[in-house]
C-alpha positions in Angstrom: -53.8 5.6 64.4 -50.5 5.8 62.6 -49.6 8.2 59.8 -50.5 7.5 56.2 -47.5 5.6 54.6 -47.3 7.9 51.6 -44.3 10.1 51.1 -42.8 12.4 48.5 -39.2 11.2 48.4 -37.6 13.4 45.9 -37.7 17.1 44.8 -41.0 18.1 43.0 -40.4 19.3 39.4 -41.7 21.9 37.0 -44.0 21.0 34.1 -44.9 23.7 31.4 -48.6 23.0 30.7 -48.8 24.2 27.1 -46.1 21.9 25.8 -46.4 19.3 28.7 -42.6 19.1 29.0 -40.5 19.1 32.2 -38.2 22.1 32.5 -34.4 21.5 32.8 -33.7 19.5 36.0 -37.3 20.3 37.0 -36.3 23.9 37.9 -39.2 26.5 38.1 -38.5 29.8 36.4 -40.7 32.9 36.9 -40.3 34.0 33.3 -43.2 31.7 32.6 -46.1 32.6 34.9 -48.1 29.4 34.6 -46.3 26.2 35.7 -47.3 22.9 37.2 -45.8 21.6 40.5 -45.4 17.9 39.8 -44.3 15.2 42.3 -44.3 11.5 42.8 -45.8 10.3 46.0 -45.0 6.7 47.0 -46.9 4.1 49.0 -44.2 2.9 51.4 -46.2 0.1 52.9 -46.5 -3.5 51.8 -50.3 -3.2 51.4 -52.7 -1.3 49.1 -54.1 2.0 50.5 -57.8 2.9 49.9 -59.7 6.2 49.6 -56.5 8.2 49.4 -56.6 12.0 49.1 -53.5 14.1 48.3 -53.4 17.9 48.5 -50.9 20.7 48.4 -50.9 22.3 51.8 -48.6 25.2 51.3 -45.7 26.7 49.4 -43.0 28.6 51.3 -42.9 31.6 48.9 -46.0 33.9 49.1 -45.2 35.0 45.6 -46.2 31.5 44.3 -49.9 31.1 44.0 -51.1 27.5 43.6 -54.6 26.5 42.5 -56.3 24.4 45.1 -56.9 20.8 44.0 -57.3 17.5 45.9 -56.3 14.3 44.1 -58.3 11.3 44.9 -57.3 7.6 44.4 -59.7 4.8 45.2 -56.7 2.6 45.8 -52.9 2.9 45.6 -51.1 -0.5 45.2 -48.2 -1.4 47.6 -45.0 0.3 46.4 -46.7 2.4 43.8 -45.7 6.0 43.1 -48.5 8.3 41.9 -47.9 11.4 39.8 -49.7 14.4 41.2 -49.7 18.0 39.9 -51.0 21.4 40.8 -51.2 24.5 38.6 -49.5 27.6 40.1 -48.7 31.2 39.1 -45.0 31.9 39.5 -45.1 35.5 38.2 -44.1 36.9 41.6 -41.9 34.0 42.7 -38.5 34.9 44.2 -35.3 33.0 43.1 -34.5 30.5 45.8 -35.4 27.1 47.3 -38.8 27.4 48.9 -40.4 24.5 50.8 -43.5 22.7 49.5 -45.7 20.9 51.9 -47.9 18.0 50.5 -50.4 16.2 52.7 -51.8 12.7 52.1 -54.5 10.7 53.9 -55.8 7.1 53.5 -58.5 5.0 55.2 -57.3 3.9 58.6 -54.5 6.4 58.9 -54.0 10.0 60.0 -52.7 12.6 57.5 -48.9 12.6 56.7 -47.0 15.6 55.6 -44.1 15.5 53.0 -41.9 18.6 52.9 -39.5 19.1 50.0 -37.7 22.0 48.4 -38.3 23.2 44.9 -35.7 25.3 42.9 -36.9 28.7 41.5 -34.9 30.9 39.1 -35.6 34.2 37.3 -34.7 34.6 33.7 -34.9 38.0 31.9 -34.0 39.3 28.4 -32.2 42.6 27.8 -32.9 43.8 24.3 -30.2 46.5 24.3 -27.4 43.9 24.8 -29.2 40.9 23.3 -28.4 39.0 26.4 -30.2 36.8 28.9 -29.7 36.7 32.7 -30.7 33.8 35.0 -30.7 34.8 38.7 -30.6 32.4 41.6 -29.6 33.1 45.3 -26.0 32.2 44.7 -25.5 34.7 41.8 -26.5 35.6 38.3 -25.5 34.0 35.0 -25.6 36.2 31.9 -25.6 34.5 28.5 -24.7 36.4 25.4 -23.3 35.8 21.9 -25.6 32.9 21.3 -24.9 30.9 18.2 -27.0 28.1 16.8 -28.5 26.2 14.0 -31.8 27.9 13.1 -34.9 26.1 11.8 -34.5 25.0 8.2 -36.8 25.4 5.2 -38.8 22.4 6.3 -40.0 24.2 9.4 -43.6 25.2 8.8 -43.4 24.6 5.1 -44.0 21.8 2.5 -40.9 19.7 1.8 -39.8 17.7 -1.2 -41.9 14.8 -0.1 -45.1 16.9 -0.2 -45.6 16.7 3.6 -46.1 19.9 5.6 -44.2 20.4 8.8 -46.5 22.3 11.0 -44.9 24.2 13.9 -45.5 27.7 15.4 -43.4 30.5 14.0 -40.3 31.2 16.0 -40.8 28.0 18.0 -37.5 26.5 17.3 -35.7 24.2 17.5 -32.5 26.1 17.7 -29.6 23.8 18.3 -27.0 25.9 20.3 -23.4 25.8 18.9 -21.8 28.5 21.1 -22.3 31.1 23.8 -20.6 33.3 26.3 -21.5 32.7 30.0 -20.6 35.3 32.7 -21.2 34.3 36.3 -21.4 37.0 39.0 -21.2 35.2 42.4 -23.2 36.5 45.4 -21.1 37.1 47.3 -17.5 37.1 46.0 -15.6 34.1 47.3 -12.1 33.0 48.4 -10.4 29.8 47.3 -11.0 27.5 44.4 -14.8 27.0 44.2 -17.8 29.2 44.9 -21.3 28.0 45.7 -23.1 25.9 43.1 -26.5 27.2 42.0 -29.1 25.8 44.5 -26.1 23.9 46.0 -27.0 21.3 43.4 -26.6 21.6 39.6 -23.7 22.8 37.6 -23.7 26.4 36.3 -24.4 25.2 32.8 -28.0 24.2 33.8 -28.8 27.9 34.1 -27.7 28.3 30.5 -29.9 25.5 29.4 -32.8 27.0 31.3 -32.2 30.3 29.4 -32.2 28.5 26.0 -35.4 26.5 26.7 -37.2 29.4 28.4 -36.5 31.5 25.3 -38.0 28.8 23.0 -41.0 28.1 25.3 -42.0 31.7 25.7 -42.2 31.9 21.9 -44.2 28.7 21.7 -46.6 29.8 24.5 -47.1 33.2 22.8 -48.0 31.3 19.6 -50.4 29.1 21.4 -52.0 31.5 23.9 -51.2 35.0 22.8 -49.2 37.7 24.5 -49.0 38.3 28.3 -48.1 34.7 29.3 -44.4 35.4 29.9 -42.5 38.2 31.6 -39.9 39.0 28.9 -39.5 39.6 25.2 -37.8 36.8 23.4 -36.8 39.0 20.4 -33.2 38.3 20.8 -31.2 37.2 17.8 -29.0 34.1 17.4 -26.0 34.0 15.0 -26.9 31.3 12.5 -24.4 28.6 11.7 -24.7 25.8 9.2 -26.4 23.4 8.8 -29.9 24.5 9.5 -32.2 22.3 11.6 -35.4 20.7 10.5 -38.2 19.1 12.5 -41.8 18.2 11.8 -45.0 18.3 13.9 -48.1 16.3 13.7 -49.8 16.4 10.4 -53.4 17.5 10.2 -53.4 18.8 13.8 -56.6 20.9 13.8 -57.5 21.7 17.4 -55.6 19.6 19.9 -52.5 21.8 19.1 -49.9 19.1 19.7 -47.6 21.1 17.5 -46.8 23.1 20.6 -46.0 19.9 22.5 -43.8 18.7 19.7 -42.1 22.1 19.3 -41.4 22.2 23.0 -40.0 18.7 22.9 -37.8 19.5 19.9 -36.6 22.7 21.6 -35.7 20.9 24.8 -33.8 18.2 22.9 -31.9 20.8 20.9 -31.0 22.9 24.0 -29.5 19.9 25.7 -26.6 20.3 23.2 -25.3 22.9 25.8 -25.2 20.2 28.5 -23.4 17.7 26.2 -20.8 20.3 25.1 -20.2 21.5 28.6 -19.9 18.0 30.1 -21.7 16.2 33.0 -18.8 15.1 35.2 -17.9 18.7 35.8 -18.7 21.8 33.7 -16.3 24.4 32.4 -16.8 26.6 35.4 -15.8 23.9 37.9 -13.0 22.6 35.7 -11.8 26.1 35.1 -11.8 26.9 38.8 -9.7 23.7 39.5 -7.1 24.9 37.0 -6.9 28.6 38.2 -6.2 28.7 41.9 -6.2 32.3 43.1 -3.5 33.8 45.2 -3.9 34.0 48.9 -6.2 36.7 50.1 -7.9 37.2 46.6 -11.6 37.0 46.2 -13.2 35.8 43.0 -15.6 38.6 41.8 -16.5 37.2 38.4 -16.1 34.3 36.0 -16.6 33.9 32.3 -16.7 31.0 29.9 -16.6 31.4 26.1 -17.6 28.1 24.4 -18.1 27.0 20.8 -18.8 23.5 19.5 -19.5 21.6 16.3 -22.3 19.0 16.2 -20.8 15.9 14.7 -24.3 14.3 14.6 -27.8 15.6 15.1 -28.7 15.8 18.8 -31.5 13.3 19.4 -33.1 11.8 22.5 -31.3 8.9 24.0 -28.5 8.9 21.3 -24.8 9.1 22.2 -24.1 11.9 19.8 -20.8 13.7 19.9 -19.6 17.3 19.8 -16.2 18.9 19.2 -16.0 21.7 21.7 -13.5 24.4 22.6 -13.9 26.6 25.7 -12.0 29.2 27.6 -12.5 30.0 31.3 -11.6 33.2 33.0 -11.5 33.9 36.7 -11.5 37.6 37.7 -10.4 38.2 41.2 -9.6 41.3 43.3 -6.0 40.9 42.4 -5.7 39.3 38.9 -7.3 37.5 36.0 -6.6 33.8 35.4 -7.4 31.8 32.3 -7.7 28.1 31.2 -8.6 26.7 27.8 -9.7 23.2 26.7 -10.4 21.6 23.3 -12.1 18.1 23.5 -14.8 15.9 22.2 -17.9 15.3 24.4 -20.6 12.7 24.0 -24.1 12.7 25.3 -24.3 10.3 28.3 -28.1 10.6 28.7 -28.7 7.6 26.5 -31.3 4.9 26.3 -32.2 1.7 24.5 -35.3 0.8 22.5 -38.9 1.3 23.4 -41.2 -1.7 23.4 -44.8 -0.7 22.7 -48.0 -2.6 23.1 -51.5 -1.5 22.0 -54.6 -3.3 20.8 -54.7 -3.5 17.0 -58.5 -2.8 17.0 -61.1 -1.8 19.5 -64.9 -1.3 19.4 -66.1 2.2 19.4 -66.3 3.8 22.8 -64.1 1.2 24.5 -61.0 2.8 25.9 -57.8 3.2 23.9 -54.7 2.2 25.7 -51.0 1.8 25.2 -48.2 0.2 27.3 -44.5 1.0 26.9 -41.2 -0.3 28.2 -38.4 2.2 28.1 -35.0 0.4 28.1 -31.8 1.8 29.4 -28.7 1.4 27.3 -27.6 -1.7 29.3 -31.0 -3.4 28.6 -32.5 -2.8 32.0 -35.8 -0.9 32.3 -36.7 2.5 33.6 -39.4 2.1 36.1 -41.7 4.0 38.5 -40.4 7.4 39.3 -37.4 7.2 37.0 -39.4 8.9 34.2 -41.9 11.6 33.5 -43.6 10.4 30.4 -46.7 11.0 28.3 -48.4 9.8 25.1 -50.2 11.7 22.4 -53.3 10.0 21.0 -54.1 11.4 17.6 -57.6 10.9 16.2 -58.1 9.9 12.6 -59.0 13.4 11.5 -56.2 15.1 13.5 -57.5 16.0 17.0 -54.9 15.2 19.7 -55.0 14.2 23.3 -51.9 14.4 25.7 -52.2 11.7 28.4 -49.6 10.8 31.1 -47.8 7.5 30.9 -47.4 6.1 34.4 -46.0 2.9 36.1 -48.4 3.0 39.1 -50.3 -0.3 38.7 -53.6 1.4 38.0 -55.9 1.3 34.9 -54.2 -0.6 32.1 -50.8 -0.7 33.9 -50.2 -4.4 34.8 -48.2 -3.7 38.0 -46.7 -0.9 40.0 -43.0 -0.1 39.6 -42.4 -3.0 37.1 -41.1 -1.0 34.2 -44.4 -1.0 32.2 -45.8 2.5 31.7 -49.4 2.8 30.6 -51.8 5.4 29.3 -55.4 5.2 28.3 -58.0 7.5 26.7 -61.7 7.3 27.3 -63.4 7.5 23.9 -66.7 8.4 25.6 -65.1 11.6 27.0 -63.0 12.2 23.9 -66.2 12.0 21.7 -67.6 15.2 23.2 -64.6 17.1 22.0 -64.4 15.3 18.7 -68.1 16.3 18.0 -67.2 20.0 18.8 -64.8 20.0 15.9 -66.8 17.8 13.6 -64.6 14.8 13.9 -65.3 11.1 14.5 -63.9 8.3 16.7 -63.9 5.9 13.8 -60.7 5.1 11.9 -57.0 4.7 12.7 -55.7 6.5 15.8 -51.9 7.1 16.0 -49.9 7.1 19.2 -46.7 9.1 19.9 -44.6 8.5 23.1 -42.2 10.8 25.0 -40.2 10.3 28.2 -37.9 12.5 30.3 -35.7 11.3 33.1 -36.2 12.6 36.6 -33.6 13.9 39.1 -33.8 11.4 41.9 -30.9 12.7 44.0 -31.7 12.5 47.6 -31.8 15.7 49.7 -28.5 16.3 51.6 -26.3 14.8 48.9 -23.0 16.8 48.7 -23.3 19.6 46.1 -20.4 18.4 43.8 -22.0 14.9 43.7 -25.6 16.2 43.4 -24.5 18.4 40.5 -23.6 15.3 38.4 -27.2 14.1 38.5 -29.4 16.1 36.1 -33.0 15.4 35.2 -35.3 16.6 32.4 -33.4 15.0 29.5 -35.5 13.3 26.9 -34.6 9.6 26.7 -37.3 8.7 24.3 -39.1 10.8 21.7 -41.4 10.4 18.7 -39.8 13.4 17.1 -36.3 13.6 15.8 -34.0 16.5 14.8 -32.2 16.3 11.5 -29.8 18.4 9.5 -31.0 16.9 6.2 -33.9 18.6 4.4 -34.2 15.7 2.0 -35.4 13.3 4.7 -39.1 12.7 5.3 -40.8 14.5 8.2 -39.1 12.9 11.2 -42.1 12.3 13.5 -43.1 8.7 13.8 -46.0 7.0 15.5 -44.9 4.1 17.7 -48.3 2.4 17.6 -51.8 2.7 16.0 -55.3 1.5 16.9 -58.2 1.0 14.5 -61.5 2.0 16.0 -64.5 0.2 14.4 
């Protein structure tokens, strides 16, 4: 028999389970112990596969402890990519690029193994210096002098419109507006450029990891209590105007989607670092290009001081602009070199509208479902593995259910890889939880949609090319960030269903 034609074609990525969001560029960080290893596994054949099992065989770092789980699919359509996940404890993970082995088997075939790397970093907070460090094999990035827009009066309070914005204390979103980044390469290097982190993303991605990890640890602590992360996030941020406002789901009683929404808002806000520091090449790379060292010198350290002004609120899929100034310093064994830039940068992780389809009414205990088409800015559709996306189904009395949105041709999805992402909720199963909290299935359900792009760069791509492809940016979101406290709570349902 031949091997099962199922393959993981791109790097698995990290999902934080409390908020359900993908970490920046899918990178795993051991500051958060509990993470999910997520991957898309694709049917490479022209025929459907039956009785498919998929399991995580091993992880190359003994410090990573996955929870055993076997995924079963009665059928996988031709060309379909299935989203599979495994919970794992990363508390003792080492920074690096360990291999992950995933096995799949279908009727009529022998098992087939997919081996891919994952990226693991280590973020820590130093209370004495109010600084964060993110360590990878190639060196350590220290971030200090953080500046940002802190949550406004509408965060967790009742606004002028009488609506309460429910979010966990300290959960953000903080929109960064400045920071100092110091890179200590391991080892010191000759010539213009040192090794990129993981030989893939720009250095700025580590700064984004720090910003989001700091926010997520606070959110996790609010949701689950202490002991879920390995460092204190008591660091302060220098506040700049204007303050930021955001609103969570009203009436959330036990599904706790406020943590999902707080995580989404923090991730969207933190991306301001990426926009200010450019995607084509970040300040470290550009600074290196402008400061060639003398012959025989080794670069032992680098530093970037950056500040920027948000010209517009940073929102998912929107080409918002920032005015940014940054100064790069190269410290070598013989001298110190500097280069400064002032420019305007615009978010390039943009998207078009979202088309949503849902039944206006269903009978009690029939499934609820939603379909969505996420448009790119040029009008074409994201499809298949392009996105990691999910929906929140909110019951009439406030209980919430987070469900993956997938383009795999199963369930209510009309066809694999066709640009239609679908999610469904079994009311029969949901009813048990609703009863526990004294709620009912009857009435109007609201649906909120979210989508992040996925880094699909093929293994072996040259580092300076791979670094320009970054995943984990929200291209669609039901929550918006605003600098205007007079606006209504900016969380909008994209669809609703009446259950009768």
